[in-house]
Each structure stands twice: as C-alpha cells, then as structure tokens.
N, C-alpha and C positions, 0 to 999 in steps of 0.2 A: 824932175824931168831928167830923162836919160840923155837926150840929144836935142840940139837945135842947130839948124843950118843957117847960113848967112841969108838965104832966100826966104826964110820963115818956116821951114819944115820943123817938125818936132815929134818926139816920142815921149808920151806922158804916162806914167804908171798910175792907174786908177785904183787898183786894189791888189792885194796879194796875201797869201797865206804864209804861215810860219814853217820853218824846216821841220822835218827832213824832206817832205814831199811838197815842194813849192809850186803853187799855181798863181800866175800873174795875169791881170787883165790890163791891156794897154790901149791907148787911143793914139793913133798915128796920123799925122798930116805930112804929106810930101809936097813941097812946092814944085813947080814945073822943073823937070830934069834933075830933081833931088835924087840922091843915092845914099843909102846907109848900109854899111857892111858890118856883119857881126862874126866874130870868131865862133867856133863850135862851143856849145855848152856841154855840160856833163853827159856821159853816156845815158841813153834812153830818153833824152829830152825830145818832146814833141811840141810843135807849134800849130795853131789853128787860127786862120786869118779869114776875115770876111771884108770885102771891099764895099764901102758905102758910097763912095763918090770917085769918079775918074777911073784911071787905069794904073795898075801896079804890076811890075814884073818881079817875080820871086825867083831867086836862084838859090838852090840848096845842093851843095856838092856839084856834080856834073849836070844836074837837071835844072831847067829853067821853064817857067810858065808865065804867061801874061793873063791877068784877070781884069774883068770889067766890073762896074758897079753891080752888086748882087751876087757875084761869084764868091765861092769859098774854097779853101784848100787846107788840108792837113799835110804837114811835111816834117821831116826830121830836123831838129834843132841841134843835134849833136854832130853836125858837119858845118863847115864855114857856110854862111848864107847871107843874102842881101835882099833889100827892098829898093826898087827903083821906080820912079815916075818918069816914063819915057816921053811924056807929052807936055804940051804947053798950058794945061789946065791943072789946078790943084787936085790931088788925090787924097782920100781919107780911108782909113781902114781900122778895124778893131782886131786885136791880136790877143790870143790866150797862149800862155807858155806853161807847159807842165815840165818841171825839172825835178826828177825823183832823186832822193837820197843826198841832198845837199845840206850843208850845215851840221846841225846837231845829229847825234847818233840815233839809232832806231828807237821807235816809240815803245814804251812799256805800258802794259795794262795796269789799271789801278790795283794796288796790292802786290804787284810784282816787285822783286828786287829786294 
C-alpha cells in the first residue's frame, strides 16, 4: 500500500512490471474530501485513470478536470499531480501508470553482449 488517509482512503498497488519500462496497476479509494498529491515522476510518465464510483478531481500541472463514475482520462505523470474527492461520498478509481526508463539499464536481446 502506497498511501492511507486518516479517513480511510488508500492507494493499493495491484500489479506491476519490472524495470526499465514500468507499468503499474493501482486500486484507489478516496474517502470524502480526501486529497493525495504526487510529485512528478520521471520524464515521459503517463497515467490513465477510470473512475468507478463517485467523483474525482485530477490536477496535473496547471490543468484540472473533474470526472464522474464511468469517465476516464489520460494525463502526464511527469508533472506534479493530485487526486481529490471533492464530495461527501466515497470515490474509487483504477489507475495505470507507465514510467519509461526507470531502474535497470536498457534491455538486451538474447545473445547480445
């Protein structure tokens, strides 16, 4: 678990790949009025989010958008960004994060090197 709020919100990593090109699948719950802020990830990072329940406001850099259940959004993760539940009901969303070139060096084909 990456994060847990005092109100019961949480961000849970469900699955992820190995470096250097990391893809992660997350399950997020935001309690009423929860807010989670993230620093920028490595250059080229992209996030893809789909709201399953409630309402979530996504801010990425200078842009902000509010999504309702069923809405989806792709946005840059290489800028400071945040997820906020602006309402009095629980919000849930799934999140995929693609973070290229982190960790180990470039891949080599079998027989190279």
